[in-house]
C-alpha positions as CSV (number, residue, x, y, z in Angstrom):
1,X,52.5,115.4,101.5
2,X,54.2,113.8,104.5
3,X,57.7,112.4,104.5
4,X,58.3,108.6,104.5
5,X,57.9,107.2,108.0
6,X,60.7,104.9,109.1
7,X,59.1,101.8,110.6
8,X,60.3,100.0,113.8
9,X,61.4,97.1,111.5
10,X,63.7,99.5,109.5
11,X,65.0,101.0,112.7
12,X,66.1,97.5,113.9
13,X,68.3,97.2,110.8
14,X,70.3,100.3,111.8
15,X,73.9,99.5,112.6
16,X,73.7,95.9,111.5
17,X,76.8,94.7,109.8
18,X,76.8,92.5,106.8
19,X,79.4,89.6,106.6
20,X,82.9,91.1,105.9
21,X,84.3,91.0,102.4
22,X,88.0,90.4,101.8
23,X,89.6,92.2,98.8
24,X,93.0,91.5,97.3
25,X,94.8,94.5,95.7
26,X,96.9,93.3,92.8
27,X,99.3,95.3,90.7
28,X,97.8,94.2,87.4
29,X,94.3,95.0,88.6
30,X,95.4,98.5,89.6
31,X,97.0,99.0,86.2
32,X,93.9,97.8,84.3
33,X,91.6,100.0,86.5
34,X,93.8,103.1,85.9
35,X,93.8,102.5,82.2
36,X,90.0,101.9,82.1
37,X,89.4,105.3,83.8
38,X,92.0,107.1,81.7
39,X,94.4,107.9,84.6
40,X,98.0,107.8,83.3
41,X,99.6,108.6,86.7
42,X,102.9,106.5,86.7
43,X,102.3,105.7,90.3
44,X,99.4,103.5,89.1
45,X,100.8,102.3,85.8
46,X,104.7,102.2,85.8
47,X,106.2,99.5,88.0
48,X,109.7,100.9,87.8
49,X,108.6,104.5,88.6
50,X,106.4,103.3,91.5
51,X,109.2,101.1,93.0
52,X,111.3,104.3,93.3
53,X,108.4,106.2,95.1
54,X,108.2,106.5,98.9
55,X,105.8,103.5,98.8
56,X,108.1,101.3,96.8
57,X,105.2,99.7,94.9
58,X,102.3,100.4,92.5
59,X,99.6,102.3,94.3
60,X,95.9,102.2,93.8
61,X,94.0,105.2,92.5
62,X,91.6,106.7,95.1
63,X,88.5,104.5,95.5
64,X,90.0,101.3,94.0
65,X,89.9,98.6,96.6
66,X,90.9,95.6,94.6
67,X,88.7,92.5,93.8
68,X,86.7,90.4,96.3
69,X,88.5,87.1,97.0
70,X,85.2,85.2,97.4
71,X,81.5,85.8,96.8
72,X,80.2,87.9,99.7
73,X,78.0,90.9,100.1
74,X,75.0,91.0,97.8
75,X,73.4,94.5,97.8
76,X,70.2,93.1,96.3
77,X,69.7,90.8,99.3
78,X,70.2,93.9,101.5
79,X,67.5,95.7,99.6
80,X,65.2,92.7,99.9
81,X,65.8,92.8,103.7
82,X,64.9,96.6,103.7
83,X,61.8,95.9,101.6
84,X,60.6,93.2,104.0
85,X,61.0,95.8,106.9
86,X,58.9,98.3,105.0
87,X,61.1,100.2,102.6
88,X,59.5,101.4,99.3
89,X,60.5,99.3,96.2
90,X,61.6,102.2,93.9
91,X,65.4,102.7,94.0
92,X,67.7,105.4,93.0
93,X,71.5,105.7,93.6
94,X,72.1,108.9,95.6
95,X,75.9,109.0,95.2
96,X,78.9,108.1,97.2
97,X,81.4,110.0,99.4
98,X,84.8,108.8,100.5
99,X,87.1,109.5,103.4
100,X,90.6,108.5,102.3
101,X,92.6,107.7,105.4
102,X,95.7,105.8,104.2
103,X,97.2,104.8,100.9
104,X,96.3,101.5,99.3
105,X,98.7,99.7,97.1
106,X,99.7,96.4,95.4
107,X,99.9,93.6,97.9
108,X,97.4,95.0,100.3
109,X,94.6,92.8,101.6
110,X,91.5,94.8,102.7
111,X,88.6,93.7,104.7
112,X,85.4,95.7,104.2
113,X,82.6,95.8,106.8
114,X,79.3,97.2,105.6
115,X,76.5,98.5,107.8
116,X,73.3,100.5,107.4
117,X,74.4,103.8,108.9
118,X,71.2,105.7,108.6
119,X,67.6,105.6,107.4
120,X,65.6,108.8,107.2
121,X,62.3,109.8,105.8
122,X,62.1,112.8,103.6
123,X,59.7,114.5,101.3
124,X,61.2,114.9,97.8
125,X,59.9,115.7,94.3
126,X,59.3,112.0,94.0
127,X,57.0,112.1,97.1
128,X,57.7,110.4,100.4
129,X,61.2,109.0,100.1
130,X,63.4,106.8,102.3
131,X,67.1,107.9,102.3
132,X,69.4,105.0,103.3
133,X,73.2,105.4,103.9
134,X,75.4,102.3,103.8
135,X,78.8,102.8,105.4
136,X,81.7,100.6,104.2
137,X,84.9,100.6,106.4
138,X,88.0,99.1,104.7
139,X,90.8,97.9,107.0
140,X,94.2,96.7,105.7
141,X,96.2,93.7,106.8
142,X,98.0,95.8,109.4
143,X,94.7,96.8,111.1
144,X,94.7,100.4,109.7
145,X,91.4,101.8,108.4
146,X,92.3,103.0,104.9
147,X,88.9,104.1,103.5
148,X,85.4,104.8,104.6
149,X,82.8,104.9,101.9
150,X,79.2,106.1,102.4
151,X,76.7,105.2,99.7
152,X,73.3,106.9,99.7
153,X,70.2,105.3,98.2
154,X,66.8,106.8,97.7
155,X,63.7,104.4,98.0
156,X,60.5,105.9,96.8
């Protein structure tokens, strides 16, 4: 069986950025997130401890980027756009990888830009499969890139 063939319509979507999303990183949200995932690191939970750290504030666990300040990116609309360009309708989450580039803490405001980084055709056990990678780049209020996340999705 042959691998999925990436159409010209899908190729045109490569590199296109979605509207940016603004995230506010709040102390209480950090603490609730750390509690929910069972991380008792005092840097995430203890205001007094964190204030004595080199950062002087509660810090976010890796991967926590706060909450969106307004409705924005809708991943389902992106998948609809991919489907209209020829992507198969079956969908499976293929995982996420992170590049942590700078610390994130309470009071930060992050802007995320999301783009379709790659689309490949592969032959898998599910048959011809399209492998799509979304890349999200998070920049803080000082203009520093703090995090790059790459989500992989399998369309079959």
